[in-house]
C-alpha positions in Angstrom: -218.6 78.6 -10.4 -218.4 75.4 -8.1 -219.3 76.4 -5.3 -218.3 73.2 -2.3 -220.2 72.9 1.2 -221.3 69.7 0.5 -220.4 68.6 4.0 -219.7 70.5 7.2 -215.9 70.8 7.9 -214.7 67.8 10.6 -212.3 68.0 13.1 -210.6 65.2 14.5 -207.9 66.1 17.7 -205.5 63.4 19.4 -205.9 66.0 22.5 -207.7 64.4 25.6 -206.9 60.7 23.6 -205.3 58.0 25.9 -201.4 58.8 24.8 -200.2 55.0 23.7 -203.0 55.4 21.1 -202.8 58.8 19.8 -200.5 57.6 16.9 -202.7 54.6 15.7 -206.0 56.9 16.1 -203.9 59.9 13.9 -203.0 57.0 11.5 -206.6 55.6 11.3 -208.4 59.0 11.0 -205.8 60.0 8.0 -206.6 56.9 6.1 -210.3 57.7 6.1 -210.1 61.0 5.6 -207.3 61.9 3.6 -204.0 59.6 2.7 -203.0 56.9 4.4 -199.9 57.3 6.6 -197.2 55.5 8.8 -196.7 58.2 11.3 -194.1 58.4 14.4 -193.7 61.3 17.5 -190.3 63.0 17.6 -188.6 63.1 21.1 -190.5 61.0 23.9 -193.4 63.0 23.7 -197.4 62.2 22.4 -198.7 63.7 19.4 -200.4 66.5 19.5 -202.0 67.1 16.3 -205.6 68.4 14.9 -207.1 68.1 11.2 -209.8 70.0 10.0 -211.7 68.2 6.9 -213.7 69.4 4.5 -214.8 67.1 1.7 -215.8 68.8 -1.4 -217.4 67.6 -5.0 -214.0 67.4 -6.8 -211.3 68.0 -4.2 -210.6 67.1 -0.1 -209.2 70.3 1.8 -207.3 69.6 5.1 -206.1 72.1 7.5 -203.3 70.1 9.7 -201.4 71.2 13.0 -199.3 69.0 15.2 -196.2 68.8 17.3 -192.9 67.6 15.6 -193.5 64.2 14.0 -192.4 62.0 11.0 -194.7 60.5 8.7 -194.2 58.3 5.6 -195.9 56.9 2.9 -193.9 53.6 1.9 -195.0 51.0 -0.9 -196.9 48.7 1.7 -199.4 51.4 2.8 -199.7 52.7 -0.9 -200.9 49.0 -1.9 -203.1 48.9 1.8 -204.5 52.1 1.2 -204.3 53.6 -2.7 -205.2 57.5 -3.1 -205.4 57.7 -6.5 -204.8 61.2 -6.4 -202.6 64.3 -6.4 -201.7 66.2 -2.8 -200.7 69.5 -2.4 -199.6 71.1 0.4 -198.9 74.5 1.6 -196.9 74.9 4.5 -198.5 77.8 7.0 -196.0 77.5 9.8 -192.8 75.5 10.5 -189.7 74.1 8.3 -190.2 70.3 6.7 -188.1 68.6 5.1 -190.0 66.1 2.0 -187.8 63.2 0.9 -188.7 60.5 -2.2 -186.4 58.3 -4.2 -185.3 61.7 -6.5 -183.4 63.3 -3.4 -184.5 65.7 -0.2 -186.5 69.0 -0.4 -186.5 71.3 2.3 -189.9 73.7 2.7 -190.1 77.0 4.6 -193.6 78.7 5.3 -195.0 80.1 2.0 -194.1 77.1 -0.4 -196.3 74.6 -2.0 -195.4 71.2 -2.4 -197.7 69.1 -5.2 -196.6 65.8 -5.8 -198.6 62.0 -6.7 -199.7 60.4 -3.4 -199.2 57.1 -4.4 -195.8 57.4 -5.4 -193.3 56.9 -1.8 -192.3 59.6 0.5 -191.3 60.5 3.8 -192.1 64.2 5.5 -190.6 65.3 8.6 -191.5 68.3 11.0 -188.9 68.6 13.5 -190.3 71.7 14.9 -194.5 71.2 14.5 -196.3 71.8 11.5 -199.5 73.6 10.1 -200.1 73.2 6.7 -203.1 73.8 4.5 -203.2 70.2 2.3 -205.6 69.9 -0.7 -206.3 66.2 -2.5 -207.5 65.9 -6.2 -208.3 63.0 -7.7 -206.1 62.1 -10.8 -209.4 61.7 -12.8 -209.9 65.6 -11.8 -206.6 66.4 -12.3 -206.2 65.5 -16.2 -209.8 67.5 -16.6 -208.0 70.7 -15.0 -205.4 70.1 -18.2 -202.5 69.5 -15.6 -199.6 67.2 -16.5 -201.1 63.6 -16.5 -197.9 62.5 -14.6 -195.8 63.8 -11.8 -192.8 61.8 -12.1 -190.9 64.0 -9.5 -192.4 66.8 -6.8 -192.8 70.3 -7.4 -192.3 73.1 -4.9 -193.2 76.8 -5.5 -192.9 79.9 -3.5 -196.1 81.3 -2.8 -195.0 84.9 -3.0 -196.9 85.0 -6.2 -200.7 86.7 -6.0 -202.7 83.6 -6.6 -200.8 81.5 -4.2 -201.8 83.7 -1.4 -205.2 84.0 -2.8 -204.9 79.5 -2.5 -204.4 80.2 0.9 -206.6 82.8 1.8 -209.5 80.5 0.2 -209.0 77.3 2.0 -207.9 79.0 4.5 -211.1 80.6 5.4 -212.9 77.3 4.6 -211.2 75.7 7.2 -210.8 78.1 9.8 -211.8 76.7 13.2 -213.0 80.0 14.6 -215.7 79.9 11.7 -219.4 80.2 13.3 -220.7 79.8 9.7 -219.5 77.7 6.7 -218.2 79.7 4.0 -219.1 78.9 0.3 -215.8 77.5 -1.3 -215.1 78.4 -4.9 -213.8 74.9 -5.5 -213.3 76.2 -9.1 -211.0 78.6 -7.7 -209.1 76.6 -5.5 -208.4 74.0 -8.4 -207.3 76.4 -11.1 -204.6 77.7 -8.6 -203.4 74.8 -8.2 -203.1 73.4 -11.0 -202.0 77.2 -12.2 -198.9 76.7 -9.7 -197.9 73.4 -10.3 -197.8 73.7 -14.2 -195.9 77.1 -13.3 -198.6 78.8 -16.1 -199.8 82.3 -14.4 -203.8 82.3 -14.7 -205.5 85.1 -16.2 -204.6 87.9 -14.4 -208.2 89.6 -14.0 -209.1 86.4 -13.4 -207.0 86.1 -10.1 -207.4 90.1 -9.2 -211.0 89.3 -8.9 -210.6 86.1 -6.4 -208.3 88.3 -4.4 -210.8 90.9 -4.4 -214.1 88.5 -3.2 -211.3 87.0 -0.7 -210.7 90.1 0.7 -214.3 91.3 0.7 -215.3 88.3 2.6 -212.3 88.8 4.9 -213.9 92.2 6.0 -217.4 92.2 5.5 -217.7 93.1 9.4 -216.5 96.6 8.1 -219.0 99.0 7.6 -216.6 101.6 6.3 -215.7 98.7 3.3 -215.4 100.4 -0.3 -213.9 99.9 -3.3 -211.1 102.3 -2.8 -210.5 100.5 0.3 -210.6 97.0 -1.9 -208.4 98.1 -4.1 -205.7 99.5 -1.8 -206.0 96.1 -0.1 -205.1 93.9 -2.8 -202.5 96.6 -4.6 -204.6 97.4 -7.7 -206.1 100.8 -8.5 -209.9 101.4 -8.0 -210.2 102.0 -11.6 -209.1 98.3 -12.8 -211.2 96.7 -9.8 -214.4 98.2 -11.1 -213.3 96.8 -14.4 -212.5 93.4 -13.2 -216.0 92.9 -11.6 -217.7 94.4 -14.5 -216.4 92.3 -16.7 -217.7 89.5 -14.1 -220.8 91.1 -15.0 -221.2 92.7 -11.8 -220.1 95.9 -9.7 -218.0 96.4 -6.2 -220.9 97.7 -4.2 -223.5 94.8 -5.9 -220.6 92.1 -5.0 -220.7 93.6 -1.5 -224.1 94.0 -0.6 -225.1 90.4 -1.7 -222.0 88.4 0.2 -223.3 90.2 3.4 -226.6 89.6 2.6 -226.0 85.7 2.4 -223.6 85.4 5.5 -226.4 87.5 7.4 -228.8 84.8 6.1 -227.0 81.9 7.0 -226.0 83.2 10.2 -230.0 84.0 11.0 -230.5 80.5 9.8 -228.0 79.2 12.1 -230.3 79.7 15.0 -229.2 80.4 18.5 -229.6 83.8 20.5 -228.0 85.9 18.2 -230.5 88.6 17.9 -231.2 90.8 14.2 -229.0 93.9 15.0 -226.0 92.0 15.9 -226.5 89.9 12.9 -226.4 93.1 11.1 -223.4 94.5 13.1 -221.4 91.6 11.9 -222.4 91.6 8.7 -221.3 95.5 8.8 -224.3 97.1 8.2 -224.5 100.7 9.4 -227.6 100.2 10.7 -230.1 97.4 11.9 -233.3 98.9 9.8 -231.4 99.3 6.7 -230.1 95.6 7.0 -233.9 94.4 7.4 -235.0 96.5 4.5 -232.1 95.3 2.2 -233.1 91.8 3.5 -236.8 91.9 2.6 -236.0 93.8 -1.0 -233.5 90.4 -1.6 -235.2 87.6 -0.4 -239.2 88.7 0.3 -238.9 87.7 3.9 -238.2 89.9 7.3 -235.0 89.1 8.8 -237.0 88.4 12.4 -239.1 85.9 10.6 -236.3 83.7 9.2 -234.4 83.8 13.1 -237.8 83.2 14.5 -238.0 80.2 12.4 -234.5 78.8 12.5 -235.3 79.1 16.6 -238.0 77.2 16.6 -236.5 74.7 14.1 -233.7 74.1 16.4 
């Protein structure tokens, strides 16, 4: 598995910027961080937009929120800022349209659009937008066994379990509320995108494993989280859940403990005023004593020492 927190998420917002300069600054940011676009705001209001970017070893992730506007990627912009990449947009909120040389597509929340970023297009968001974007270089796209070219954009409904997993994986990595950057399963993100774009279903057990791991990460603070509750939460039997984890060389309790300890170590290493007891509670341990025992058993270090060193370093 390729994990990716090679760089921390970077946040850019037009809030507080001079209204007359917002569009130009938004265009400059996107040209450097994601894809070069020309932008114009709808109505007579200043653009309100925020983007959280995360560069991984093989792909770039972004969460985009904005007021009503239109973006265009014409030939001149493609020549000025070529991307040599495939662009994937998963709509979270707000209807949108996508116009290219083969016609117009209307997109609803829960749909995925995959297109060649170096073919001209226009996108519009009449009621604003919230979306997750992934930019994948053409070389990586081909290495993954995807169609070598995208002569036409592909639109996929996100009702399928693998696209819900994709939304959870990307969304959690770019959550503005996240205090600690979670490891990103980059292989899973890329596999799910290629599967969706090519119309092939990923291996069912692999999908269930990713769904289960996503569910676990989203509920780590719950001390009552069990295999039975995880199975119910993702819609499979507890027996099948156990088989899925066994095929991956682990078990549900072992993986759950591992993720809790990994998150706890990240929280302790972040410094700040969080106590060991608070970290234990935030990571779903029933007691600080049980957490401290498990932490020392796993890392050969006391949680208090890790916290003390982190605070001293900061």
